[in-house]
All heavy atoms as TSV, in Angstrom:
chain	resi	resn	atom	element	x	y	z
A	1	MET	N	N	-0.640	38.803	125.104
A	1	MET	CA	C	-0.658	38.780	126.545
A	1	MET	C	C	-0.391	40.195	127.058
A	1	MET	O	O	0.588	40.827	126.688
A	1	MET	CB	C	0.405	37.808	127.054
A	1	MET	CG	C	0.561	37.835	128.538
A	1	MET	SD	S	1.697	36.609	129.186
A	1	MET	CE	C	3.255	37.280	128.723
A	2	ALA	N	N	-1.238	40.693	127.905
A	2	ALA	CA	C	-1.058	42.014	128.510
A	2	ALA	C	C	-0.209	41.878	129.771
A	2	ALA	O	O	-0.235	40.859	130.453
A	2	ALA	CB	C	-2.409	42.604	128.856
A	3	GLU	N	N	0.548	42.932	130.058
A	3	GLU	CA	C	1.394	42.900	131.244
A	3	GLU	C	C	1.464	44.296	131.849
A	3	GLU	O	O	1.543	45.281	131.137
A	3	GLU	CB	C	2.795	42.416	130.871
A	3	GLU	CG	C	3.693	42.212	132.061
A	3	GLU	CD	C	5.014	41.586	131.681
A	3	GLU	OE1	O	5.695	42.118	130.797
A	3	GLU	OE2	O	5.339	40.569	132.283
A	4	TRP	N	N	1.421	44.355	133.174
A	4	TRP	CA	C	1.565	45.604	133.914
A	4	TRP	C	C	2.762	45.482	134.848
A	4	TRP	O	O	3.031	44.417	135.386
A	4	TRP	CB	C	0.312	45.888	134.743
A	4	TRP	CG	C	-0.843	46.284	133.899
A	4	TRP	CD1	C	-1.147	47.530	133.464
A	4	TRP	CD2	C	-1.856	45.435	133.361
A	4	TRP	NE1	N	-2.287	47.508	132.695
A	4	TRP	CE2	C	-2.739	46.239	132.623
A	4	TRP	CE3	C	-2.096	44.071	133.438
A	4	TRP	CZ2	C	-3.849	45.718	131.971
A	4	TRP	CZ3	C	-3.190	43.555	132.788
A	4	TRP	CH2	C	-4.046	44.371	132.061
A	5	VAL	N	N	3.478	46.594	135.026
A	5	VAL	CA	C	4.635	46.636	135.922
A	5	VAL	C	C	4.432	47.772	136.919
A	5	VAL	O	O	3.699	48.718	136.660
A	5	VAL	CB	C	5.966	46.843	135.169
A	5	VAL	CG1	C	6.246	45.685	134.235
A	5	VAL	CG2	C	5.966	48.140	134.408
A	6	CYS	N	N	5.122	47.665	138.054
A	6	CYS	CA	C	5.015	48.746	139.041
A	6	CYS	C	C	5.802	49.953	138.538
A	6	CYS	O	O	6.807	49.826	137.853
A	6	CYS	CB	C	5.519	48.294	140.404
A	6	CYS	SG	S	7.277	47.992	140.507
A	7	GLY	N	N	5.337	51.128	138.900
A	7	GLY	CA	C	5.965	52.360	138.451
A	7	GLY	C	C	7.217	52.714	139.224
A	7	GLY	O	O	8.031	53.509	138.767
A	8	CYS	N	N	7.410	52.127	140.399
A	8	CYS	CA	C	8.547	52.512	141.239
A	8	CYS	C	C	9.854	51.864	140.784
A	8	CYS	O	O	10.851	52.549	140.597
A	8	CYS	CB	C	8.260	52.172	142.698
A	8	CYS	SG	S	7.955	50.425	143.003
A	9	CYS	N	N	9.876	50.549	140.612
A	9	CYS	CA	C	11.135	49.876	140.293
A	9	CYS	C	C	11.024	48.911	139.117
A	9	CYS	O	O	12.029	48.463	138.589
A	9	CYS	CB	C	11.658	49.129	141.519
A	9	CYS	SG	S	10.537	47.827	142.083
A	10	GLY	N	N	9.821	48.546	138.718
A	10	GLY	CA	C	9.630	47.631	137.598
A	10	GLY	C	C	9.849	46.171	137.927
A	10	GLY	O	O	9.829	45.322	137.047
A	11	ARG	N	N	10.060	45.853	139.199
A	11	ARG	CA	C	10.334	44.461	139.579
A	11	ARG	C	C	9.068	43.653	139.823
A	11	ARG	O	O	9.091	42.433	139.763
A	11	ARG	CB	C	11.218	44.431	140.814
A	11	ARG	CG	C	12.596	44.916	140.493
A	11	ARG	CD	C	13.536	44.984	141.661
A	11	ARG	NE	N	13.198	44.147	142.784
A	11	ARG	CZ	C	13.693	44.315	143.983
A	11	ARG	NH1	N	14.540	45.285	144.222
A	11	ARG	NH2	N	13.356	43.520	144.967
A	12	TRP	N	N	7.965	44.296	140.113
A	12	TRP	CA	C	6.694	43.601	140.329
A	12	TRP	C	C	5.897	43.657	139.037
A	12	TRP	O	O	5.676	44.709	138.472
A	12	TRP	CB	C	5.914	44.262	141.458
A	12	TRP	CG	C	6.659	44.224	142.749
A	12	TRP	CD1	C	7.436	45.218	143.259
A	12	TRP	CD2	C	6.740	43.140	143.653
A	12	TRP	NE1	N	7.978	44.808	144.438
A	12	TRP	CE2	C	7.576	43.541	144.715
A	12	TRP	CE3	C	6.179	41.865	143.682
A	12	TRP	CZ2	C	7.859	42.714	145.786
A	12	TRP	CZ3	C	6.470	41.041	144.752
A	12	TRP	CH2	C	7.290	41.460	145.787
A	13	ARG	N	N	5.466	42.506	138.550
A	13	ARG	CA	C	4.748	42.430	137.279
A	13	ARG	C	C	3.492	41.591	137.432
A	13	ARG	O	O	3.474	40.608	138.163
A	13	ARG	CB	C	5.624	41.803	136.201
A	13	ARG	CG	C	6.825	42.648	135.864
A	13	ARG	CD	C	7.712	41.956	134.850
A	13	ARG	NE	N	8.851	42.795	134.541
A	13	ARG	CZ	C	8.941	43.524	133.448
A	13	ARG	NH1	N	7.992	43.489	132.562
A	13	ARG	NH2	N	10.000	44.277	133.256
A	14	VAL	N	N	2.458	41.996	136.701
A	14	VAL	CA	C	1.219	41.231	136.636
A	14	VAL	C	C	0.935	40.985	135.164
A	14	VAL	O	O	0.859	41.920	134.375
A	14	VAL	CB	C	0.043	41.995	137.288
A	14	VAL	CG1	C	-1.259	41.249	137.056
A	14	VAL	CG2	C	0.285	42.192	138.769
A	15	SER	N	N	0.824	39.721	134.806
A	15	SER	CA	C	0.488	39.386	133.422
A	15	SER	C	C	-0.923	38.801	133.395
A	15	SER	O	O	-1.394	38.233	134.374
A	15	SER	CB	C	1.491	38.385	132.844
A	15	SER	OG	O	1.461	37.177	133.571
A	16	VAL	N	N	-1.577	38.957	132.253
A	16	VAL	CA	C	-2.928	38.443	132.059
A	16	VAL	C	C	-2.889	37.466	130.901
A	16	VAL	O	O	-2.422	37.801	129.815
A	16	VAL	CB	C	-3.926	39.585	131.751
A	16	VAL	CG1	C	-5.321	39.041	131.582
A	16	VAL	CG2	C	-3.875	40.635	132.826
A	17	GLU	N	N	-3.364	36.241	131.138
A	17	GLU	CA	C	-3.374	35.210	130.104
A	17	GLU	C	C	-4.761	34.613	130.003
A	17	GLU	O	O	-5.457	34.470	131.011
A	17	GLU	CB	C	-2.378	34.107	130.452
A	17	GLU	CG	C	-0.948	34.570	130.502
A	17	GLU	CD	C	0.000	33.446	130.858
A	17	GLU	OE1	O	-0.329	32.276	130.588
A	17	GLU	OE2	O	1.061	33.740	131.397
A	18	LEU	N	N	-5.147	34.267	128.804
A	18	LEU	CA	C	-6.410	33.591	128.560
A	18	LEU	C	C	-6.138	32.097	128.515
A	18	LEU	O	O	-5.468	31.605	127.601
A	18	LEU	CB	C	-7.033	34.078	127.246
A	18	LEU	CG	C	-8.405	33.538	126.914
A	18	LEU	CD1	C	-9.421	33.980	127.958
A	18	LEU	CD2	C	-8.836	34.016	125.544
A	19	ILE	N	N	-6.615	31.367	129.521
A	19	ILE	CA	C	-6.387	29.929	129.617
A	19	ILE	C	C	-7.741	29.241	129.678
A	19	ILE	O	O	-8.527	29.473	130.603
A	19	ILE	CB	C	-5.549	29.577	130.866
A	19	ILE	CG1	C	-4.199	30.275	130.789
A	19	ILE	CG2	C	-5.388	28.070	130.986
A	19	ILE	CD1	C	-3.356	30.121	132.029
A	20	ARG	N	N	-8.022	28.405	128.673
A	20	ARG	CA	C	-9.282	27.663	128.571
A	20	ARG	C	C	-10.506	28.551	128.709
A	20	ARG	O	O	-11.453	28.240	129.419
A	20	ARG	CB	C	-9.327	26.556	129.619
A	20	ARG	CG	C	-8.328	25.488	129.389
A	20	ARG	CD	C	-8.551	24.354	130.344
A	20	ARG	NE	N	-7.309	23.619	130.480
A	20	ARG	CZ	C	-6.942	22.998	131.559
A	20	ARG	NH1	N	-7.713	22.994	132.621
A	20	ARG	NH2	N	-5.800	22.360	131.596
A	21	GLY	N	N	-10.452	29.710	128.073
A	21	GLY	CA	C	-11.597	30.606	128.054
A	21	GLY	C	C	-11.731	31.500	129.273
A	21	GLY	O	O	-12.692	32.246	129.378
A	22	ARG	N	N	-10.790	31.421	130.204
A	22	ARG	CA	C	-10.836	32.271	131.405
A	22	ARG	C	C	-9.545	33.046	131.536
A	22	ARG	O	O	-8.473	32.548	131.206
A	22	ARG	CB	C	-11.036	31.420	132.662
A	22	ARG	CG	C	-12.366	30.755	132.694
A	22	ARG	CD	C	-12.543	30.005	133.965
A	22	ARG	NE	N	-13.883	29.443	133.969
A	22	ARG	CZ	C	-14.644	29.381	135.029
A	22	ARG	NH1	N	-14.206	29.807	136.183
A	22	ARG	NH2	N	-15.836	28.871	134.940
A	23	TYR	N	N	-9.663	34.253	132.040
A	23	TYR	CA	C	-8.477	35.080	132.250
A	23	TYR	C	C	-7.830	34.738	133.583
A	23	TYR	O	O	-8.507	34.544	134.587
A	23	TYR	CB	C	-8.840	36.570	132.218
A	23	TYR	CG	C	-9.141	37.055	130.830
A	23	TYR	CD1	C	-10.442	37.228	130.406
A	23	TYR	CD2	C	-8.111	37.305	129.933
A	23	TYR	CE1	C	-10.719	37.651	129.115
A	23	TYR	CE2	C	-8.382	37.737	128.645
A	23	TYR	CZ	C	-9.684	37.910	128.242
A	23	TYR	OH	O	-9.943	38.329	126.974
A	24	ARG	N	N	-6.486	34.633	133.574
A	24	ARG	CA	C	-5.711	34.375	134.788
A	24	ARG	C	C	-4.711	35.509	134.956
A	24	ARG	O	O	-4.029	35.882	134.007
A	24	ARG	CB	C	-4.945	33.052	134.702
A	24	ARG	CG	C	-5.794	31.832	134.517
A	24	ARG	CD	C	-6.686	31.554	135.682
A	24	ARG	NE	N	-5.899	31.291	136.877
A	24	ARG	CZ	C	-6.423	31.119	138.074
A	24	ARG	NH1	N	-7.705	31.186	138.245
A	24	ARG	NH2	N	-5.654	30.900	139.108
A	25	TYR	N	N	-4.644	36.050	136.147
A	25	TYR	CA	C	-3.695	37.105	136.493
A	25	TYR	C	C	-2.543	36.453	137.246
A	25	TYR	O	O	-2.773	35.747	138.227
A	25	TYR	CB	C	-4.359	38.167	137.377
A	25	TYR	CG	C	-5.566	38.794	136.754
A	25	TYR	CD1	C	-6.844	38.305	137.007
A	25	TYR	CD2	C	-5.430	39.874	135.900
A	25	TYR	CE1	C	-7.952	38.882	136.428
A	25	TYR	CE2	C	-6.543	40.463	135.318
A	25	TYR	CZ	C	-7.793	39.955	135.584
A	25	TYR	OH	O	-8.897	40.534	135.010
A	26	ARG	N	N	-1.322	36.678	136.784
A	26	ARG	CA	C	-0.148	36.065	137.399
A	26	ARG	C	C	0.760	37.153	137.980
A	26	ARG	O	O	1.211	38.031	137.264
A	26	ARG	CB	C	0.613	35.247	136.364
A	26	ARG	CG	C	1.810	34.521	136.936
A	26	ARG	CD	C	2.466	33.639	135.916
A	26	ARG	NE	N	1.550	32.530	135.641
A	26	ARG	CZ	C	1.525	31.854	134.510
A	26	ARG	NH1	N	2.344	32.151	133.547
A	26	ARG	NH2	N	0.681	30.875	134.346
A	27	LEU	N	N	1.049	37.053	139.271
A	27	LEU	CA	C	1.926	38.001	139.956
A	27	LEU	C	C	3.344	37.447	139.977
A	27	LEU	O	O	3.570	36.329	140.431
A	27	LEU	CB	C	1.449	38.247	141.388
A	27	LEU	CG	C	2.314	39.145	142.257
A	27	LEU	CD1	C	2.410	40.557	141.672
A	27	LEU	CD2	C	1.770	39.186	143.675
A	28	VAL	N	N	4.297	38.244	139.454
A	28	VAL	CA	C	5.687	37.817	139.327
A	28	VAL	C	C	6.600	38.874	139.940
A	28	VAL	O	O	6.386	40.064	139.752
A	28	VAL	CB	C	6.063	37.611	137.833
A	28	VAL	CG1	C	7.531	37.275	137.675
A	28	VAL	CG2	C	5.201	36.535	137.223
A	29	HIS	N	N	7.606	38.420	140.668
A	29	HIS	CA	C	8.646	39.308	141.194
A	29	HIS	C	C	9.921	39.010	140.425
A	29	HIS	O	O	10.398	37.875	140.411
A	29	HIS	CB	C	8.865	39.054	142.688
A	29	HIS	CG	C	9.943	39.890	143.275
A	29	HIS	ND1	N	11.165	39.366	143.611
A	29	HIS	CD2	C	10.001	41.206	143.558
A	29	HIS	CE1	C	11.923	40.333	144.094
A	29	HIS	NE2	N	11.237	41.461	144.072
A	30	ARG	N	N	10.477	40.018	139.742
A	30	ARG	CA	C	11.695	39.843	138.945
A	30	ARG	C	C	12.894	40.345	139.736
A	30	ARG	O	O	12.845	41.375	140.383
A	30	ARG	CB	C	11.580	40.591	137.632
A	30	ARG	CG	C	10.415	40.066	136.789
A	30	ARG	CD	C	10.437	40.582	135.404
A	30	ARG	NE	N	11.559	40.126	134.623
A	30	ARG	CZ	C	11.663	38.941	134.034
A	30	ARG	NH1	N	10.714	38.072	134.177
A	30	ARG	NH2	N	12.711	38.633	133.320
A	31	TYR	N	N	13.977	39.576	139.681
A	31	TYR	CA	C	15.202	39.941	140.384
A	31	TYR	C	C	16.085	40.796	139.486
A	31	TYR	O	O	16.155	40.566	138.283
A	31	TYR	CB	C	15.964	38.689	140.822
A	31	TYR	CG	C	15.214	37.895	141.839
A	31	TYR	CD1	C	14.528	36.752	141.476
A	31	TYR	CD2	C	15.164	38.309	143.159
A	31	TYR	CE1	C	13.822	36.026	142.413
A	31	TYR	CE2	C	14.463	37.592	144.099
A	31	TYR	CZ	C	13.797	36.444	143.723
A	31	TYR	OH	O	13.084	35.728	144.648
A	32	PRO	N	N	16.785	41.782	140.043
A	32	PRO	CA	C	17.693	42.606	139.241
A	32	PRO	C	C	18.844	41.768	138.685
A	32	PRO	O	O	19.222	40.748	139.273
A	32	PRO	CB	C	18.233	43.651	140.226
A	32	PRO	CG	C	17.380	43.573	141.427
A	32	PRO	CD	C	16.727	42.234	141.433
A	33	PRO	N	N	19.421	42.193	137.550
A	33	PRO	CA	C	20.527	41.439	136.950
A	33	PRO	C	C	21.729	41.278	137.899
A	33	PRO	O	O	22.424	40.272	137.839
A	33	PRO	CB	C	20.918	42.264	135.725
A	33	PRO	CG	C	19.707	43.061	135.401
A	33	PRO	CD	C	19.004	43.296	136.693
A	34	ARG	N	N	21.950	42.242	138.780
A	34	ARG	CA	C	23.099	42.121	139.688
A	34	ARG	C	C	22.932	40.973	140.683
A	34	ARG	O	O	23.885	40.536	141.302
A	34	ARG	CB	C	23.345	43.435	140.418
A	34	ARG	CG	C	22.278	43.822	141.379
A	34	ARG	CD	C	22.623	45.124	142.101
A	34	ARG	NE	N	21.642	45.432	143.101
A	34	ARG	CZ	C	20.738	46.385	143.018
A	34	ARG	NH1	N	20.715	47.163	141.957
A	34	ARG	NH2	N	19.873	46.574	143.973
A	35	PHE	N	N	21.698	40.476	140.841
A	35	PHE	CA	C	21.436	39.328	141.703
A	35	PHE	C	C	21.158	38.065	140.888
A	35	PHE	O	O	20.574	37.112	141.396
A	35	PHE	CB	C	20.263	39.604	142.639
A	35	PHE	CG	C	20.517	40.710	143.613
A	35	PHE	CD1	C	19.736	41.836	143.604
A	35	PHE	CD2	C	21.551	40.636	144.519
A	35	PHE	CE1	C	19.962	42.864	144.496
A	35	PHE	CE2	C	21.789	41.654	145.417
A	35	PHE	CZ	C	20.999	42.782	145.406
A	36	GLY	N	N	21.516	38.078	139.625
A	36	GLY	CA	C	21.354	36.903	138.784
A	36	GLY	C	C	20.128	36.916	137.904
A	36	GLY	O	O	19.912	36.002	137.125
A	37	GLY	N	N	19.287	37.932	138.014
A	37	GLY	CA	C	18.087	38.001	137.184
A	37	GLY	C	C	17.083	36.930	137.569
A	37	GLY	O	O	17.116	36.381	138.658
A	38	GLY	N	N	16.194	36.623	136.686
A	38	GLY	CA	C	15.202	35.586	136.936
A	38	GLY	C	C	13.911	36.138	137.483
A	38	GLY	O	O	13.769	37.332	137.732
A	39	ALA	N	N	12.960	35.252	137.681
A	39	ALA	CA	C	11.640	35.650	138.157
A	39	ALA	C	C	11.104	34.606	139.116
A	39	ALA	O	O	11.452	33.428	139.039
A	39	ALA	CB	C	10.686	35.808	136.979
A	40	ASN	N	N	10.256	35.045	140.009
A	40	ASN	CA	C	9.614	34.186	140.983
A	40	ASN	C	C	8.109	34.411	140.877
A	40	ASN	O	O	7.629	35.507	141.160
A	40	ASN	CB	C	10.120	34.540	142.384
A	40	ASN	CG	C	9.604	33.596	143.436
A	40	ASN	OD1	O	9.147	32.512	143.125
A	40	ASN	ND2	N	9.672	34.017	144.682
A	41	VAL	N	N	7.366	33.388	140.449
A	41	VAL	CA	C	5.911	33.502	140.353
A	41	VAL	C	C	5.345	33.340	141.756
A	41	VAL	O	O	5.542	32.323	142.405
A	41	VAL	CB	C	5.328	32.431	139.405
A	41	VAL	CG1	C	3.809	32.498	139.397
A	41	VAL	CG2	C	5.875	32.603	138.010
A	42	LEU	N	N	4.660	34.379	142.237
A	42	LEU	CA	C	4.140	34.369	143.605
A	42	LEU	C	C	2.723	33.838	143.700
A	42	LEU	O	O	2.299	33.408	144.758
A	42	LEU	CB	C	4.205	35.781	144.181
A	42	LEU	CG	C	5.615	36.348	144.279
A	42	LEU	CD1	C	5.572	37.793	144.708
A	42	LEU	CD2	C	6.443	35.534	145.236
A	43	GLY	N	N	1.983	33.875	142.610
A	43	GLY	CA	C	0.632	33.354	142.643
A	43	GLY	C	C	-0.175	33.741	141.425
A	43	GLY	O	O	0.244	34.565	140.623
A	44	GLU	N	N	-1.331	33.097	141.304
A	44	GLU	CA	C	-2.259	33.381	140.220
A	44	GLU	C	C	-3.626	33.661	140.805
A	44	GLU	O	O	-3.969	33.139	141.866
A	44	GLU	CB	C	-2.352	32.195	139.258
A	44	GLU	CG	C	-1.121	31.991	138.427
A	44	GLU	CD	C	-1.317	30.902	137.384
A	44	GLU	OE1	O	-2.338	30.196	137.429
A	44	GLU	OE2	O	-0.440	30.773	136.533
A	45	ALA	N	N	-4.383	34.476	140.105
A	45	ALA	CA	C	-5.729	34.821	140.548
A	45	ALA	C	C	-6.676	34.756	139.357
A	45	ALA	O	O	-6.272	34.962	138.216
A	45	ALA	CB	C	-5.735	36.217	141.151
A	46	GLY	N	N	-7.934	34.489	139.645
A	46	GLY	CA	C	-8.932	34.399	138.595
A	46	GLY	C	C	-9.797	35.632	138.463
A	46	GLY	O	O	-10.596	35.734	137.534
A	47	SER	N	N	-9.656	36.578	139.400
A	47	SER	CA	C	-10.458	37.794	139.349
A	47	SER	C	C	-9.639	38.955	139.909
A	47	SER	O	O	-8.613	38.756	140.548
A	47	SER	CB	C	-11.743	37.626	140.158
A	47	SER	OG	O	-11.434	37.481	141.526
A	48	VAL	N	N	-10.121	40.154	139.684
A	48	VAL	CA	C	-9.413	41.350	140.154
A	48	VAL	C	C	-9.386	41.418	141.686
A	48	VAL	O	O	-8.347	41.739	142.261
A	48	VAL	CB	C	-10.006	42.623	139.522
A	48	VAL	CG1	C	-9.384	43.869	140.110
A	48	VAL	CG2	C	-9.797	42.592	138.012
A	49	PRO	N	N	-10.474	41.109	142.404
A	49	PRO	CA	C	-10.386	41.110	143.871
A	49	PRO	C	C	-9.364	40.099	144.404
A	49	PRO	O	O	-8.657	40.375	145.375
A	49	PRO	CB	C	-11.799	40.758	144.330
A	49	PRO	CG	C	-12.679	41.212	143.214
A	49	PRO	CD	C	-11.869	40.959	141.969
A	50	GLU	N	N	-9.261	38.929	143.772
A	50	GLU	CA	C	-8.249	37.948	144.177
A	50	GLU	C	C	-6.846	38.480	143.900
A	50	GLU	O	O	-5.930	38.267	144.699
A	50	GLU	CB	C	-8.453	36.633	143.436
A	50	GLU	CG	C	-9.672	35.858	143.858
A	50	GLU	CD	C	-9.859	34.606	143.022
A	50	GLU	OE1	O	-8.906	34.172	142.331
A	50	GLU	OE2	O	-10.961	34.060	143.048
A	51	LEU	N	N	-6.674	39.168	142.774
A	51	LEU	CA	C	-5.386	39.771	142.446
A	51	LEU	C	C	-5.016	40.841	143.470
A	51	LEU	O	O	-3.870	40.921	143.917
A	51	LEU	CB	C	-5.416	40.374	141.046
A	51	LEU	CG	C	-4.201	41.188	140.632
A	51	LEU	CD1	C	-2.952	40.320	140.612
A	51	LEU	CD2	C	-4.438	41.822	139.280
A	52	GLU	N	N	-5.991	41.632	143.874
A	52	GLU	CA	C	-5.762	42.659	144.883
A	52	GLU	C	C	-5.297	42.035	146.202
A	52	GLU	O	O	-4.388	42.528	146.855
A	52	GLU	CB	C	-7.043	43.451	145.099
A	52	GLU	CG	C	-6.837	44.885	145.394
A	52	GLU	CD	C	-8.144	45.645	145.339
A	52	GLU	OE1	O	-9.218	45.048	145.131
A	52	GLU	OE2	O	-8.080	46.859	145.516
A	53	ALA	N	N	-5.908	40.916	146.572
A	53	ALA	CA	C	-5.505	40.211	147.800
A	53	ALA	C	C	-4.085	39.665	147.667
A	53	ALA	O	O	-3.301	39.720	148.620
A	53	ALA	CB	C	-6.488	39.083	148.088
A	54	LEU	N	N	-3.737	39.138	146.489
A	54	LEU	CA	C	-2.360	38.652	146.257
A	54	LEU	C	C	-1.349	39.782	146.393
A	54	LEU	O	O	-0.294	39.614	147.016
A	54	LEU	CB	C	-2.244	38.074	144.845
A	54	LEU	CG	C	-2.381	36.588	144.652
A	54	LEU	CD1	C	-2.291	36.252	143.173
A	54	LEU	CD2	C	-1.388	35.819	145.436
A	55	LEU	N	N	-1.667	40.930	145.817
A	55	LEU	CA	C	-0.771	42.076	145.908
A	55	LEU	C	C	-0.603	42.533	147.357
A	55	LEU	O	O	0.502	42.842	147.785
A	55	LEU	CB	C	-1.288	43.232	145.046
A	55	LEU	CG	C	-1.090	43.078	143.549
A	55	LEU	CD1	C	-1.905	44.125	142.806
A	55	LEU	CD2	C	0.371	43.189	143.189
A	56	ARG	N	N	-1.689	42.552	148.112
A	56	ARG	CA	C	-1.609	42.948	149.522
A	56	ARG	C	C	-0.746	41.977	150.317
A	56	ARG	O	O	-0.011	42.365	151.211
A	56	ARG	CB	C	-2.997	43.001	150.143
A	56	ARG	CG	C	-3.624	44.362	150.118
A	56	ARG	CD	C	-4.809	44.428	151.040
A	56	ARG	NE	N	-5.776	43.353	150.808
A	56	ARG	CZ	C	-6.849	43.465	150.045
A	56	ARG	NH1	N	-7.105	44.597	149.438
A	56	ARG	NH2	N	-7.664	42.458	149.886
A	57	ARG	N	N	-0.848	40.689	149.988
A	57	ARG	CA	C	-0.134	39.663	150.738
A	57	ARG	C	C	1.356	39.646	150.431
A	57	ARG	O	O	2.180	39.478	151.322
A	57	ARG	CB	C	-0.743	38.296	150.419
A	57	ARG	CG	C	-0.209	37.191	151.294
A	57	ARG	CD	C	-0.888	35.856	151.060
A	57	ARG	NE	N	-2.318	35.994	150.893
A	57	ARG	CZ	C	-3.015	35.362	149.938
A	57	ARG	NH1	N	-2.410	34.565	149.093
A	57	ARG	NH2	N	-4.306	35.529	149.835
A	58	TYR	N	N	1.741	39.812	149.152
A	58	TYR	CA	C	3.128	39.587	148.757
A	58	TYR	C	C	3.904	40.824	148.321
A	58	TYR	O	O	5.128	40.810	148.372
A	58	TYR	CB	C	3.188	38.584	147.600
A	58	TYR	CG	C	2.759	37.204	147.991
A	58	TYR	CD1	C	1.601	36.648	147.479
A	58	TYR	CD2	C	3.517	36.452	148.871
A	58	TYR	CE1	C	1.204	35.381	147.830
A	58	TYR	CE2	C	3.118	35.181	149.229
A	58	TYR	CZ	C	1.963	34.646	148.710
A	58	TYR	OH	O	1.570	33.393	149.065
A	59	ALA	N	N	3.231	41.847	147.840
A	59	ALA	CA	C	3.942	42.972	147.219
A	59	ALA	C	C	3.721	44.272	147.983
A	59	ALA	O	O	2.666	44.466	148.576
A	59	ALA	CB	C	3.466	43.138	145.776
A	60	PRO	N	N	4.700	45.168	147.934
A	60	PRO	CA	C	4.529	46.472	148.569
A	60	PRO	C	C	3.798	47.471	147.664
A	60	PRO	O	O	3.769	48.653	147.967
A	60	PRO	CB	C	5.971	46.920	148.816
A	60	PRO	CG	C	6.743	46.290	147.717
A	60	PRO	CD	C	6.071	44.967	147.472
A	61	VAL	N	N	3.218	47.000	146.562
A	61	VAL	CA	C	2.504	47.862	145.625
A	61	VAL	C	C	1.050	47.400	145.544
A	61	VAL	O	O	0.713	46.279	145.880
A	61	VAL	CB	C	3.154	47.840	144.213
A	61	VAL	CG1	C	4.550	48.365	144.251
A	61	VAL	CG2	C	3.133	46.443	143.629
A	62	GLY	N	N	0.186	48.281	145.056
A	62	GLY	CA	C	-1.218	47.970	144.861
A	62	GLY	C	C	-1.587	48.094	143.397
A	62	GLY	O	O	-0.747	48.384	142.533
A	63	LEU	N	N	-2.860	47.912	143.101
A	63	LEU	CA	C	-3.317	48.014	141.709
A	63	LEU	C	C	-3.081	49.408	141.145
A	63	LEU	O	O	-2.766	49.557	139.967
A	63	LEU	CB	C	-4.807	47.670	141.621
A	63	LEU	CG	C	-5.170	46.188	141.751
A	63	LEU	CD1	C	-6.670	46.030	141.730
A	63	LEU	CD2	C	-4.538	45.383	140.644
A	64	ALA	N	N	-3.208	50.424	141.967
A	64	ALA	CA	C	-3.029	51.801	141.498
A	64	ALA	C	C	-1.575	52.102	141.137
A	64	ALA	O	O	-1.309	53.035	140.380
A	64	ALA	CB	C	-3.501	52.789	142.559
A	65	ASP	N	N	-0.622	51.317	141.633
A	65	ASP	CA	C	0.795	51.544	141.364
A	65	ASP	C	C	1.257	50.901	140.053
A	65	ASP	O	O	2.379	51.128	139.620
A	65	ASP	CB	C	1.655	51.004	142.501
A	65	ASP	CG	C	1.322	51.661	143.820
A	65	ASP	OD1	O	1.107	52.897	143.805
A	65	ASP	OD2	O	1.284	50.965	144.845
A	66	LEU	N	N	0.427	50.081	139.448
A	66	LEU	CA	C	0.806	49.352	138.236
A	66	LEU	C	C	0.514	50.204	137.003
A	66	LEU	O	O	-0.472	50.926	136.947
A	66	LEU	CB	C	0.064	48.031	138.142
A	66	LEU	CG	C	0.306	47.052	139.281
A	66	LEU	CD1	C	-0.595	45.849	139.120
A	66	LEU	CD2	C	1.753	46.624	139.331
A	67	ARG	N	N	1.380	50.072	135.987
A	67	ARG	CA	C	1.155	50.743	134.703
A	67	ARG	C	C	1.431	49.718	133.604
A	67	ARG	O	O	2.133	48.746	133.816
A	67	ARG	CB	C	2.063	51.954	134.557
A	67	ARG	CG	C	3.542	51.626	134.618
A	67	ARG	CD	C	4.388	52.864	134.397
A	67	ARG	NE	N	5.762	52.601	134.684
A	67	ARG	CZ	C	6.609	51.935	133.899
A	67	ARG	NH1	N	6.194	51.455	132.751
A	67	ARG	NH2	N	7.852	51.750	134.246
A	68	GLU	N	N	0.861	49.967	132.442
A	68	GLU	CA	C	1.011	49.031	131.336
A	68	GLU	C	C	2.459	49.009	130.845
A	68	GLU	O	O	3.093	50.054	130.675
A	68	GLU	CB	C	0.088	49.402	130.187
A	68	GLU	CG	C	-0.060	48.288	129.186
A	68	GLU	CD	C	-1.236	48.508	128.256
A	68	GLU	OE1	O	-1.967	49.476	128.423
A	68	GLU	OE2	O	-1.406	47.673	127.367
A	69	ALA	N	N	2.981	47.811	130.638
A	69	ALA	CA	C	4.365	47.653	130.160
A	69	ALA	C	C	4.448	48.061	128.702
A	69	ALA	O	O	3.507	47.901	127.932
A	69	ALA	CB	C	4.823	46.216	130.323
A	70	ALA	N	N	5.573	48.599	128.320
A	70	ALA	CA	C	5.775	49.057	126.947
A	70	ALA	C	C	5.998	47.927	125.995
A	70	ALA	O	O	6.220	46.853	126.206
A	70	ALA	CB	C	6.960	50.002	126.877
């Protein structure tokens, strides 16, 4: 599974999963440990334009702000 995180704080993550022969992009917001940790799945998209719309709607970052997670 591939995953990208934002370069600014690392709290916004996009993972890519292959489900039934199709790729799904999942947007997740992770909470810092001082607030209890955890993650909140904000949505899933089936294409890059849909993912871009999800990022515009929920996150202060765009596709250009994401980098591959180590």
